Every structure is written in C-alpha cells, then in structure tokens.
C-alpha positions as CSV (number, residue, x, y, z in Angstrom):
1,M,-43.8,25.6,5.2
2,R,-40.4,25.1,3.6
3,C,-40.4,21.5,4.7
4,L,-43.9,21.0,3.2
5,L,-42.9,22.6,0.0
6,L,-39.7,20.5,-0.3
7,T,-41.7,17.3,0.5
8,V,-44.1,18.1,-2.3
9,L,-41.1,18.7,-4.7
10,L,-39.5,15.4,-3.7
11,L,-42.8,13.4,-4.1
12,G,-43.8,15.1,-7.3
13,S,-40.5,15.0,-9.1
14,L,-40.9,13.9,-12.7
15,P,-38.7,11.0,-13.8
16,A,-36.9,13.3,-16.2
17,L,-36.0,15.6,-13.3
18,A,-34.7,12.6,-11.2
19,L,-32.4,11.7,-14.1
20,D,-30.9,15.2,-14.2
21,R,-28.0,14.7,-11.8
22,F,-27.1,18.4,-11.8
23,Q,-30.5,19.5,-10.4
24,V,-30.5,19.0,-6.6
25,E,-32.8,20.4,-3.9
26,G,-30.6,22.2,-1.5
27,Y,-31.2,24.6,1.4
28,A,-29.8,25.6,4.8
29,L,-31.4,24.8,8.2
30,P,-31.7,27.8,10.6
31,N,-28.6,26.7,12.3
32,G,-26.5,27.0,9.1
33,M,-26.3,23.3,8.2
34,Q,-26.4,22.7,4.4
35,L,-28.7,20.0,3.1
36,L,-28.6,18.4,-0.4
37,L,-31.4,15.9,-1.1
38,K,-31.6,14.1,-4.4
39,P,-34.1,11.3,-5.4
40,G,-32.1,8.5,-7.1
41,N,-33.0,5.7,-9.5
42,D,-31.9,2.8,-7.2
43,R,-34.9,1.8,-5.2
44,G,-34.7,0.7,-1.5
45,H,-31.3,2.4,-1.0
46,V,-29.9,5.7,0.2
47,A,-26.3,7.0,0.1
48,I,-25.5,9.5,2.9
49,R,-22.5,11.7,3.1
50,L,-21.9,14.1,6.0
51,V,-19.1,16.5,5.0
52,V,-17.4,18.4,7.9
53,G,-15.3,21.4,6.7
54,V,-12.1,20.5,8.6
55,G,-9.1,18.7,7.1
56,L,-5.4,18.2,7.5
57,D,-4.5,21.5,5.9
58,D,-6.2,23.4,8.8
59,F,-3.4,22.4,11.2
60,S,0.3,22.9,11.6
61,C,2.8,20.0,11.0
62,A,2.9,19.0,14.7
63,D,-1.0,18.8,14.9
64,K,-1.7,17.6,11.4
65,E,-3.3,14.3,12.7
66,L,-5.8,16.0,15.0
67,P,-8.8,15.8,12.6
68,H,-7.9,12.2,11.6
69,L,-7.6,11.2,15.2
70,L,-10.9,12.8,16.1
71,E,-12.6,11.0,13.2
72,H,-11.6,7.7,14.7
73,L,-12.5,8.7,18.2
74,L,-16.1,9.5,17.2
75,F,-16.6,5.8,16.6
76,S,-15.7,5.0,20.2
77,G,-19.3,4.5,21.3
78,V,-22.3,6.4,22.5
79,D,-23.1,4.3,25.6
80,E,-21.7,1.6,27.9
81,T,-21.5,-0.9,25.0
82,G,-18.7,1.1,23.4
83,E,-17.3,0.8,19.9
84,G,-18.6,-2.8,19.5
85,G,-22.1,-1.8,20.5
86,L,-22.2,1.1,18.1
87,E,-21.2,-1.2,15.2
88,E,-23.8,-3.8,16.2
89,R,-26.5,-1.1,16.1
90,M,-25.5,-0.2,12.5
91,Q,-25.4,-3.9,11.5
92,A,-28.9,-4.4,13.0
93,L,-30.1,-1.5,10.7
94,G,-28.6,-3.1,7.6
95,G,-26.2,-0.3,7.0
96,E,-22.5,0.3,6.5
97,W,-20.4,3.3,7.4
98,N,-16.9,4.6,7.3
99,A,-15.1,8.0,7.5
100,F,-12.3,9.7,5.7
101,T,-10.1,12.7,6.5
102,N,-8.3,14.4,3.6
103,N,-6.6,17.8,3.2
104,A,-9.8,19.8,2.9
105,D,-12.6,18.0,4.9
106,T,-13.7,15.0,7.0
107,T,-16.5,13.0,5.5
108,F,-18.7,10.2,7.0
109,V,-19.8,7.8,4.3
110,I,-22.9,5.7,4.9
111,E,-24.8,3.2,2.7
112,A,-28.2,2.3,4.1
113,P,-31.5,0.6,3.3
114,A,-34.1,3.2,2.5
115,S,-36.5,1.8,5.1
116,N,-34.1,2.6,7.9
117,Q,-32.7,5.9,6.7
118,R,-34.1,8.0,9.6
119,K,-32.9,5.4,12.2
120,I,-29.4,5.4,10.7
121,L,-29.4,9.2,10.6
122,D,-30.4,9.0,14.3
123,L,-27.3,6.9,14.9
124,L,-25.1,9.4,13.0
125,L,-26.5,12.2,15.1
126,A,-25.7,10.2,18.3
127,L,-22.2,9.7,17.1
128,L,-21.7,13.5,16.6
129,T,-23.3,14.5,19.9
130,R,-23.0,11.7,22.4
131,T,-19.7,9.9,21.7
132,R,-17.7,9.4,24.9
133,I,-14.1,10.3,24.5
134,D,-11.7,9.5,27.4
135,E,-8.0,8.6,27.8
136,K,-8.7,4.9,27.1
137,A,-10.5,5.7,23.8
138,L,-7.8,8.2,22.9
139,D,-5.0,5.6,23.4
140,A,-6.9,3.0,21.3
141,A,-7.5,5.5,18.5
142,K,-3.8,6.6,18.5
143,R,-2.8,2.9,17.9
144,V,-5.2,2.7,15.0
145,V,-4.0,5.9,13.4
146,E,-0.4,4.9,13.8
147,R,-1.0,1.6,12.0
148,E,-2.8,3.3,9.2
149,D,0.2,5.6,8.8
150,G,2.6,2.7,8.6
151,G,3.3,1.8,12.2
152,H,5.2,3.4,15.0
153,Y,7.3,6.3,13.8
154,T,10.8,5.1,14.7
155,H,14.0,7.1,14.7
156,L,15.1,5.2,11.6
157,Q,11.9,6.2,9.7
158,R,12.4,9.8,10.8
159,W,16.0,9.7,9.5
160,L,14.8,8.2,6.2
161,D,12.2,11.0,5.8
162,R,14.9,13.6,6.4
163,Q,17.1,12.0,3.8
164,D,14.2,11.9,1.3
165,L,14.5,8.1,1.2
166,S,10.9,7.3,2.0
167,H,8.8,9.9,0.2
168,K,7.5,9.2,-3.3
169,A,8.7,11.6,-5.9
170,S,5.9,14.2,-5.9
171,N,5.9,14.3,-2.0
172,Q,9.7,14.7,-2.0
173,L,9.4,17.7,-4.3
174,A,6.6,19.2,-2.2
175,V,8.8,18.9,0.9
176,E,11.7,20.5,-1.0
177,L,9.5,23.4,-2.1
178,G,8.1,23.9,1.4
179,L,4.6,22.7,0.5
180,R,4.5,19.6,2.7
181,C,5.8,18.6,6.1
182,A,9.2,16.9,6.0
183,E,8.3,14.4,8.7
184,R,5.2,12.4,9.5
185,A,3.0,13.9,12.1
186,E,2.9,12.0,15.3
187,V,-0.2,11.3,17.4
188,E,1.4,10.5,20.7
189,P,1.7,14.1,21.9
190,L,-1.9,14.9,21.0
191,T,-4.1,15.4,24.1
192,L,-7.8,15.2,25.0
193,R,-7.9,18.9,25.4
194,K,-6.7,19.5,21.8
195,I,-9.2,16.9,20.6
196,E,-12.1,18.6,22.4
197,Q,-11.0,22.0,21.0
198,V,-11.2,20.7,17.5
199,R,-14.6,19.1,18.1
200,K,-16.0,22.3,19.6
201,A,-14.6,24.6,16.9
202,W,-15.2,22.6,13.8
203,Y,-18.0,19.9,14.4
204,A,-20.8,22.5,14.3
205,P,-23.8,22.5,12.0
206,N,-22.8,25.7,10.2
207,N,-19.6,23.8,9.2
208,M,-21.4,20.7,7.8
209,T,-23.1,19.6,4.6
210,L,-25.4,16.6,4.7
211,I,-26.0,14.9,1.3
212,V,-28.7,12.2,0.9
213,V,-29.2,10.5,-2.4
214,G,-31.6,7.6,-3.3
215,D,-35.1,6.4,-2.3
216,L,-35.9,9.4,0.0
217,D,-38.3,9.1,2.9
218,R,-41.2,11.5,2.3
219,L,-40.9,12.8,5.9
220,L,-37.1,13.3,5.6
221,P,-37.1,17.1,5.3
222,A,-39.2,17.5,8.4
223,Y,-37.1,14.9,10.3
224,L,-33.9,16.7,9.4
225,E,-35.2,20.1,10.6
226,R,-36.3,18.6,13.9
227,T,-33.2,16.6,14.6
228,F,-30.1,18.0,12.9
229,G,-31.7,21.4,13.1
230,S,-31.4,21.3,16.9
231,L,-27.6,21.4,16.8
232,K,-26.1,24.6,18.0
233,P,-24.0,26.7,15.6
234,V,-20.7,28.2,16.7
235,E,-18.6,31.2,15.6
236,P,-16.9,30.0,12.4
237,S,-13.2,29.1,12.6
238,N,-10.7,30.5,10.2
239,H,-9.0,28.1,7.8
240,E,-5.2,28.2,7.7
241,P,-3.9,29.8,4.5
242,L,-2.8,27.1,2.0
243,A,0.9,26.7,1.7
244,Q,2.7,28.3,-1.2
245,I,6.1,27.6,-2.7
246,R,8.7,29.0,-0.3
247,Y,12.0,27.4,-1.3
248,S,13.8,26.5,-4.6
249,A,14.4,22.9,-5.7
250,V,17.0,21.4,-8.0
251,T,15.8,20.7,-11.5
252,K,17.0,17.0,-11.6
253,R,17.4,14.6,-8.7
254,N,17.9,10.8,-8.3
255,L,16.0,9.2,-5.5
256,I,17.1,5.9,-4.0
257,R,14.3,3.4,-3.8
258,G,15.5,0.0,-2.6
259,M,18.9,-1.6,-2.7
260,V,19.1,-3.7,-5.9
261,G,17.1,-3.8,-9.1
262,N,17.0,-3.0,-12.8
263,S,13.7,-1.0,-12.8
264,A,13.3,2.7,-12.5
265,K,10.5,5.3,-12.5
266,L,10.8,8.7,-14.2
267,H,8.6,11.6,-13.0
268,W,8.7,15.0,-14.7
269,L,6.7,17.5,-12.6
270,F,5.5,21.0,-13.6
271,P,3.6,23.5,-11.4
272,E,0.2,24.3,-12.9
273,P,-0.3,27.9,-13.9
274,V,-3.6,29.3,-12.6
275,L,-6.2,29.9,-15.4
276,D,-9.0,32.5,-15.1
277,E,-11.6,30.2,-16.7
278,Q,-12.2,26.4,-16.9
279,H,-8.9,25.7,-15.0
280,D,-9.7,22.1,-14.1
281,E,-11.5,21.3,-17.4
282,T,-8.6,22.6,-19.4
283,F,-5.9,20.7,-17.5
284,D,-8.2,17.5,-17.5
285,L,-8.2,17.7,-21.3
286,L,-4.5,18.3,-21.4
287,K,-4.1,15.3,-19.1
288,D,-6.0,13.1,-21.5
289,Y,-4.1,14.5,-24.5
290,L,-0.7,13.9,-22.9
291,D,-1.7,10.4,-21.7
292,W,-2.1,9.6,-25.4
293,A,1.1,11.5,-26.4
294,L,3.2,9.7,-23.8
295,Y,1.7,6.4,-25.0
296,R,2.7,7.1,-28.6
297,Q,6.1,8.5,-27.8
298,L,7.4,6.1,-25.1
299,R,5.5,2.8,-26.0
300,L,4.7,2.9,-29.7
301,A,7.6,4.9,-31.1
302,H,10.4,3.8,-28.7
303,G,9.2,0.8,-26.9
304,L,10.5,2.1,-23.5
305,S,7.5,2.0,-21.2
306,Y,4.4,-0.3,-21.3
307,G,2.1,2.1,-19.5
308,P,3.3,5.7,-19.1
309,W,0.8,8.0,-17.4
310,T,0.1,11.6,-16.4
311,E,-1.1,12.8,-13.0
312,R,-2.5,15.9,-11.4
313,E,-1.9,16.5,-7.7
314,V,-2.3,19.4,-5.3
315,F,0.0,20.3,-2.4
316,G,-1.1,23.2,-0.3
317,G,-2.2,25.9,-2.7
318,V,-0.2,24.7,-5.7
319,G,-1.2,22.1,-8.3
320,F,1.3,19.9,-10.1
321,F,1.1,18.2,-13.4
322,S,3.4,15.2,-14.0
323,L,4.6,13.0,-16.8
324,N,5.5,9.5,-15.5
325,A,6.9,6.2,-16.8
326,D,8.0,2.8,-15.6
327,L,11.3,2.0,-17.3
328,A,14.3,-0.3,-17.4
329,R,17.2,1.3,-15.7
330,E,19.3,1.3,-18.8
331,D,16.6,3.0,-20.8
332,L,16.6,6.2,-18.7
333,P,18.8,8.3,-20.9
334,E,16.8,7.4,-24.0
335,A,13.5,8.1,-22.2
336,E,14.7,11.5,-21.0
337,Q,15.7,12.4,-24.6
338,A,12.3,11.2,-25.9
339,L,10.4,13.3,-23.3
340,E,12.5,16.4,-24.0
341,A,11.8,15.9,-27.7
342,L,8.0,15.7,-26.9
343,R,8.2,18.9,-24.8
344,G,10.1,20.7,-27.5
345,S,7.5,19.6,-30.2
346,L,4.6,20.7,-28.0
347,L,6.1,24.1,-27.3
348,K,6.9,24.7,-31.0
349,D,3.8,23.2,-32.7
350,G,1.2,23.1,-30.0
351,L,-1.6,20.5,-29.8
352,D,-2.7,18.7,-32.9
353,P,-6.2,20.1,-33.7
354,D,-7.7,16.7,-34.8
355,T,-6.3,14.8,-31.9
356,F,-7.4,17.5,-29.4
357,M,-11.0,17.5,-30.8
358,R,-11.1,13.7,-30.6
359,I,-9.9,13.7,-27.0
360,K,-12.4,16.5,-26.2
361,R,-15.3,14.6,-27.7
362,A,-14.4,11.5,-25.8
363,A,-14.2,13.4,-22.5
364,I,-17.6,14.9,-23.1
365,A,-19.1,11.6,-24.0
366,H,-17.6,10.1,-20.8
367,Q,-19.8,12.4,-18.8
368,T,-23.0,10.6,-19.9
369,W,-22.0,7.5,-18.0
370,A,-19.4,8.7,-15.5
371,V,-21.7,8.8,-12.5
372,Q,-24.0,5.7,-12.1
373,G,-26.0,4.9,-9.0
374,N,-26.9,6.5,-5.7
375,S,-23.4,6.1,-4.1
376,A,-21.5,7.5,-7.1
377,L,-23.9,10.4,-7.3
378,A,-23.4,11.2,-3.6
379,D,-19.7,11.0,-4.0
380,Y,-19.9,13.3,-7.0
381,Y,-21.8,15.9,-5.0
382,W,-19.3,15.6,-2.2
383,S,-16.4,16.3,-4.6
384,A,-18.2,19.1,-6.4
385,L,-19.7,21.1,-3.5
386,G,-17.8,24.2,-4.7
387,D,-19.7,24.1,-8.0
388,Y,-23.2,24.1,-6.4
389,E,-25.3,27.3,-6.9
390,D,-29.0,28.1,-7.1
391,G,-30.1,24.4,-7.0
392,R,-27.7,23.1,-9.6
393,F,-24.2,21.7,-10.0
394,A,-22.2,22.9,-12.9
395,N,-22.3,20.5,-15.9
396,P,-18.8,19.3,-16.6
397,A,-19.7,18.5,-20.2
398,V,-20.7,22.2,-20.8
399,R,-17.5,23.4,-19.2
400,L,-15.4,21.0,-21.3
401,Q,-17.2,22.1,-24.4
402,A,-16.2,25.7,-23.6
403,V,-12.4,24.9,-23.7
404,S,-11.1,26.0,-27.0
405,L,-8.0,24.8,-28.8
406,D,-6.4,28.2,-28.4
407,Q,-7.1,28.2,-24.6
408,A,-5.6,24.7,-24.3
409,N,-2.5,25.7,-26.2
410,L,-2.0,28.7,-24.1
411,A,-2.3,26.6,-20.9
412,L,0.1,24.0,-22.3
413,R,2.8,26.6,-23.2
414,E,2.5,28.2,-19.8
415,L,2.8,24.7,-18.2
416,L,5.9,23.6,-20.1
417,K,7.7,26.9,-20.6
418,D,10.0,26.2,-17.6
419,P,12.1,23.0,-17.3
420,G,10.1,21.6,-14.4
421,Y,11.5,19.1,-11.9
422,L,12.8,15.7,-13.0
423,R,12.8,13.0,-10.3
424,I,14.1,9.5,-11.0
425,E,13.4,6.7,-8.6
426,K,15.7,3.7,-8.8
427,P,17.5,1.2,-6.5
428,L,20.9,1.9,-5.2
429,L,22.5,-0.8,-7.4
430,S,21.6,-2.5,-10.6
431,D,21.8,-6.3,-10.8
432,D,25.0,-6.1,-12.9
433,E,26.5,-3.6,-10.5
434,L,25.8,-6.0,-7.6
435,V,27.3,-8.9,-9.5
436,W,30.5,-7.0,-10.4
437,G,30.7,-5.6,-6.9
438,M,30.5,-9.0,-5.4
439,S,33.0,-10.4,-7.9
440,G,35.4,-7.6,-7.2
441,L,35.0,-8.2,-3.4
442,L,35.6,-11.9,-3.9
443,G,38.6,-11.2,-6.1
444,L,40.1,-9.0,-3.4
445,L,39.5,-11.6,-0.7
446,L,41.2,-14.3,-2.9
447,L,44.1,-11.9,-3.6
448,G,44.5,-11.2,0.0
449,L,44.5,-14.9,0.8
450,V,47.2,-15.6,-1.8
451,V,49.4,-12.8,-0.5
452,W,48.9,-14.1,3.1
453,R,50.0,-17.7,2.1
454,V,53.0,-16.4,0.1
455,R,54.2,-14.3,3.0
456,R,53.6,-17.2,5.4
457,R,55.8,-19.5,3.3
458,A,58.5,-16.9,3.1
C-alpha cells in the first residue's frame, strides 16, 4: 500500500511541487534503508547517490584507509569478467559511476539514462552483494589507493611529515592540536579480514541512504522494496567520537615550502565557537563579509594581495575559520599589520550594518539559482541529509534570513577574541638570499684560491 501511495504521489505531482527542491518524498524500507525520491525537471536522466554511513573518522590512524580501500575493492567485479566486465556493463547501459570516501561517509555517485535506471540499480546492488574480494584484488586496490594518496609512502616522506614540511598550513595546525594524524595512513598492513569486517559491520541497509532524482520510473518504489528491501540489516556499529583539541600550538609559525622563491602565503586560523542557532548560516555570512573585507584591506587599500580569501574547514569535531592571502615575501610584515588592524577594527566596531545587509541579501538571492539540475539536486540532498525532517529539507534562505546583525556580531567577537594561529608558508630562501649566498660562497672560493697561490709561491 505504501508503494502504491508513493507511486501515485510521484505520478501526480504538480509542476509547482516538482520545482520545490526542499519537498522530497522519503521513507524507510522495513530493513531500515532510507529512500529519498525526487522528480526532477531534466527529462530522460536520473542522478543516483548511495550514501553509506562510514568514513575516515570512524577509524584509528593506522586503519584510516580501510573504508577508502573497501570502496575501491567493491569495483573489482561481480563475476569472472572482473573489473573490466563490470565497467563494460555500466557502459552498455549508458551510465557513469564513481565513488568517494570522506571523513563522514562513503558515497557512490551514478548518472544514468532514465530508461535504464532499474537495470543500473540492479548493477549497484550486485556491486554491494556479489563483489568478489580476494588477495589479488586487494593488492591491485592497494596500488590504486597509494597512487591517489601521492605514491608509495617512503621513509623520506614520513620524515617530512614528522617535520611538518609536507602538510598544508591548516593540516599542520590540526596535527599540532591533536586533531589529525601526523603521518599518512598506509594500506600495506591492511588485510582481507579487516576489509570483510568493515563490509559486514557498515555496508548494511540500515546504514545506507539511497537518493534518486530525475525522471523517475513509475514502478521505482515497488522495485526498490523488492530488491534493496531484501538486504539484511545488522546491529548498528558505534561511530568513533570525533577528535577534540588535545594539545596546545604556538601562535605564530613559519612553514618551509620549497627551496627558493619570492612568494609566500599567509594563513590566520581561528577555531569556530559553537553557536546554539544558525551556526553554519552565521559563519557562512561572516565568510562572505570577511571575503569582501579582506579584498578591500589587502588589495584595494594596500595592494598586497590580488585575491585574498577566507575558508572554513573541519578537523575532527572542531571547525576552523581562516583568513588567507598570497603575498610577495617582502610584503609579509605589512600584510600582518593590515590584518591585525582589520581584526582590531572588527572587535571594536563590529560589522558595518549596511555592508552586512548587502552581503546577506546577496547570499539569500544566491539560493534561488544555487542548485540547478538533477545532479546538483542529488548532491545537495547528499550534503544536507542532517537537515531532512518530515518530508522536507530546511530552506537555507529562511535560515539565512533569521541571522540578525547582533547575532553575527556576537559570533564575530567570539571568533576573533583570541589571537588565533598565524601560519606563514614560504620557501627556505628568497631569490636575493640565494644570489647573495652564492656570491658569498664564490667569494670564499676565490679568496681561498688566492691564499693557496700566495702560500705556494712563498
């Protein structure tokens, strides 16, 4: 009866309803698998996203690559034709697929012609349930993951990581604070037994969400209940607690990036305070505001950086907000003074009301065209699963509208009240330092040669 009702809803949806991207038909199969089905405007196409609730943060530093390695292994093949045969079957159906493992989840991304959507979902189900994993497939997947991570992890690379010579600034700070592993996780020690444990514990229907957006087959709900509904649930696994700040870090640090050059990058990072309401919306507005403030301060007023930018990142359970700029090496002192002046002005005077309202209106207007097409809509649902409730996703425009100037000022002052962490990336030597060093060395050699000739004549 539920499938029949949902089919009627999908077939009878009014065009106005189809245009409302926040209204989505969602329900759970008896085995716990979550389904989100949304008719889209692009005809003849469906975007499919299968989100599995396991990611890098669910494992210790030594086993960090387990979910990434399993993601690759699942494409090893479902019969004797192997990986190549699996890809040929997808090509024959006119579809494309890929998979991504991030900190929070593993997601299979599929673009498919609407006419073959059920056949392609059959292939996805076969990948989940019939993939053959053996030592040969494991070795091949390990080589692929190693290449994706930058090649074989040599002793030199491990030493560079330990000396903070290969991490970008924000990663280096996360390592220093105990939020990120100091060394890259290796895949060589990972075994088939560990892979099968991950597959059994996490690749279960009650840990999955299937999102389908586009020209939906009228029999899709019944098909999904018959096929994916046959998967057996498991006892849910507990997620590892997200890492919190455990160590202290120096306020200012220079990081060596390369041997010679006149360029530098400045990164000023601040841990984000946790807000009770509209956390992301408030800091997204502050990001847009400070993008403009950096542009005015560093480019227009001082001519120091062509494209300064702000960034928001999350490491473990801690968010970071950063002010960043590409600079000439000799401009670093002036840039630091300009940014400190900007911080002081913001702490003293707060946000300019007119500028804040202009930035806020622009951010709200952006929501009217931010998500276009079936694929973008499926990706949006994937990223906003935590905001789905009672058949609707939260409307970002409404949440942005709810952020007041006072609320933004309070968040800004909490963000900037501490000095933060200044990280400067620059080569070991500037061009002038190299020239003077080479000249000095050459001078010493010439002086040594003159002394040697004089002593020889004597």
